[in-house]
N, C-alpha and C positions, 0 to 999 in steps of 0.2 A: 585501770579504771576503778574509781573509788565506789563503795557500796551505795553511797548517797546518790552519786550521779547515775548509777545503774538503775536505782529505784525511780528516779525522776523520768528517765527515758522510757521505762516500762509503763509508768503512769500516763505519759504522753501518748504512747501507742494505744493504750486502752481507750483513752478519750477519743482518739481518731477513729478507732473501730466502732465505738458507740455512736459516733456522729454519722456513720455511713447508713444509708437506707437498708432496711431488711431485704434479704433476697426475695425475688418474686416467686411465689409458688408455681410449680409445674405439675402437669398431669402425668398420667402413666406413659403417655406417648412422648414426653419430654418437652411439650409445648406449654406455654403459659395459658391459664384459664381464659376463656373468651377469645382465643386466637381464631381468626376467620381467614382461611386461605384466599377467599374470594375478594379480600380487600387488599391483597398484596399487589404491588406493581400496577396501580390504576393507570388507565389509558392516558389520563391527563398528565400524569407524571412522565410517562414515556414520551408523550408528545412534546412536553417541555424540553426534555433532554434532546430529542431529535431536532427541534427548532433551533436549539442553541448550538448545534454543530455547524462547522463552517461549510461542509459539503452540502448540507440542506440549503443553506442560504445562497450558495453558488448556483445550485440547480434551479431554485426558484427565480434567482436573478437572471439566469440564462433563458428561462421560459419567457421572461419579459423582453430580453434583448434580441431574441431570434426574430420576432416580427419587425423590429426596428431594422435589423440587418437586411431582411428581405425587402423592406420598403426602400431602403437606400439602393439596393441592387436594381429594383424596378424603376427607380428614378432615372437610371441611365438608359431605360427603354426609349427608343425613338418614336414609338407609336404602336398602334394596334396593327399587327401584320395579318389579321384575318384568321388566326388559328382558333381552334375550338376546344382546346384542352383547358383544364382547370388553371394551369399556369398562364396561358394566354389571356384568360379572363380575370386574372387576379385583381386588376385595377378597376373592375366594373363596379364593385360595391364592397361594403364592409364584410358581408358574408362570403363573397367570392375570395376576398383576401384571407379570411379565416380558413376557408376550405383549401386554399393553396398552402397555407402554413401546415395544415394537417397532412396534405399530400407529401410535403417534403420530410416531415418528422415521423410519420406513422411507422415506417419500416426499419428505422435505425435509431433516431434520437429517443423516441419514446421507449424503445426496447432497452436502450442504455439506462434511461432514468428508472424504469421499473426494476431492472437488474440491480442497479445501485442500491435502491432502497430495501429490496428484499434480500439480495445477496450479502450486503454489508451488515444487516441487523444483528445476527447472532455471531457471525465470524469475527466481527469487530470486538465484541465483548470477550471472546476467547483470546484474541490477539492482545487485548489490554490486560488479560489475567483477571478480569472482573466477573466472568461468567460464573465461576464457582462461588463467589461471594453473593451473587444474586440468588443462587440456589440455596445458599446457607442462611438466607434472611429469616425464614425459609420461604421461597417462592416455588410452588410445585412446578415440575417441568412442563407439564401440559399447559398450565396457565401462562407460564413464561413464554412459550412458543405462541400461544393464542394471542397474547397482548402484543407481542412483536409483530405478528402477522397482521393484526388489525391496524396497528399504527403505520406499518410500511404501506398497507393498502390505502389508508387515508392520505398519506403523504404522496403516493403515486397519483391518486385521484386529484388531489390538489394541484399537482404539477400540470396535469392535463387540463384542468379547468382554467388555471392561470394562463397557460399558453393560448388557449382558445379565446378567453376573454380579452387578453392583451392584444391578440391579433385583430379581434373584431373592433375593439375601441380605437386602435390605431387606424384600422381601415375606414372606420366611420369619420374620423378626422380628415384623412387624406382623400378618400374616394366617395364619401357620403353613404347614406343608408338606403340607397335604392334597391331595386329588385335584384335578386341573385340570378345570374345567367348560368346555364348548364351546357355541357358539350352536346347534348341532344337537342338544343334549340329551345328548351322550355325555360320558364322563369317563374319565380316565386317571390311574393312580396310580403312585407309586414311580418306578422307572427307566424305565417306559414314558413317563411325562410328560417326564422329563429327556431321553430319547432324541428325542422329537418336537421339543422345544425346540432340541436340537442340530441337527436337520434344518433347522429354520427359520433358524437362524443361518447355517448353511452355504449355504442358498439365497439369503439376503440378501447374503452375500459374493459369490456368483457373479453375482447379478442386478445388482450395482453395478459389475462389471468394466467394463461399457461406459462408465460415467462416468469411470472411471480412465483408460481409453484416450483418451477425448475431452479430458479435462483435461490429460493428458500431451502430446497433440498441440498443444494451445494453449500449453502451457508452453514448448515448444521453438520456437514461432513468434513469441513476443513477449518483450520485456524487462520487461514489467509483470506482476508476480505477481497483482495484483488483477484485471487484465484476463483472465488465464487462468482463475482461479478463478471469477470472476463469469460469464465466458462459458459455462463448463460448467454452472453452476447455471441460468442463464437458458435454455439449450437443453434441459436436463432439465425445467424447468417448462413450456416450450413444448410438449414431447412429452406431458406429462401433460394439458395443456389440449386438445390435438388429440385425445387418446384419449377425451375426453368428448363429442366431436362425433359423433353417431350418423350424420350424413349422409355421413361419410367411409367408412362400410361396412367392407369388408374391408381397406382401407388401414390401419386402426388395428391390425390384426394384426402389421404390419411395424414399428410403433413400439417403440423399445426399452423404454418404460415400460408397455406393454400388459399385462404379466404381473407388475406390481409386487406385487400382492396374491395371487399364486398360492401363496404360503407358507401360506395358510389351509388349503390341501388337506392339510397335514400334521396337522391337528387333526380329521380324520375317520377312521372305520374301515370299510373299508381306506383307506390313504393314497391320495389322488389325485395320482399322479405325472405325469399328462399335461400339465397346464399348467405345472408346475414344470420338466419337461423342455423344453418349448417355450421357456419364458422364459429358462432357463439357456442353451440353444443360441443363442437370439437375442442375448443379452448377450455371449456368447463371440464370435459372428461380428462384432458391432460392435467389440468390443474388439480383435480381431485386425486388423481394418481400420484403426482409429484408431491403434493402436500401431505397425503396420507404416508408416503414413504418417509418424508421428513419427520413427521411426528413419531413414526415407528422407529426410525434410526436414532433420534435424539433420546427417546425414552429408554433406550438400551445402551447408550453411549457412556463410556467412562470419562467423566469430566476431570481432566488433569491440568488444564491450563487456565 
């Protein structure tokens, strides 16, 4: 290479270096001035990411499809056989149909949905090898978990509300908005029926918090999303099976699924709050325990994936 050509290359390199923006100053902690950890990974950004995922769209779509499937099944019913269960009364009104939908979904479908949103949230980032990049942004670990937990909770609540609203709207179209009939022979009309349906939705949301905490704990403990989701579902099913064994006696009262159907107390007059309070308190205690363990585990975990 000739000296003239070498000088021209050097001059071009100098010009490129001069055109680059000056490096941003950093503090003693290695962070740029004005950095605010509370602004990292905002909820709206994480919500946008979750809404863009195919699994979220499929879950919400199925929440709308389930009432349609049930309505088609009820269309083959030859008539009222005189039964007094929620299923027998499903076609009496929109609220009855919504209650029947909750009856079918409370102990399994909603458990799967909550386990999916909470069990997949951190484990999926690890499986994609994107978890360490989120932490290097830098997003503090505790804030990362908090934002993930909040968004998973919002998605689970949205799925529950969509299921209830879709069932009620479809029931209103097919069966009308008349009074809701209960297995005890009572009936409620107007806003009274809607209010009791709202109490049931609220109780179901609270009673499933323990599943959320368990799935979240498993999510921070494994890089396999399917393992976290499946583990939470299997443990919930195990609790339901143990609750059916009378020989366990008072031990069943301590199982998180013992009060799964306490929401039926909202359909009597006066409302039976006792079992709902016990069920809600039990679920909250398990949720605090599992979620606390999840934060403790993740704050000490070596992120290698």
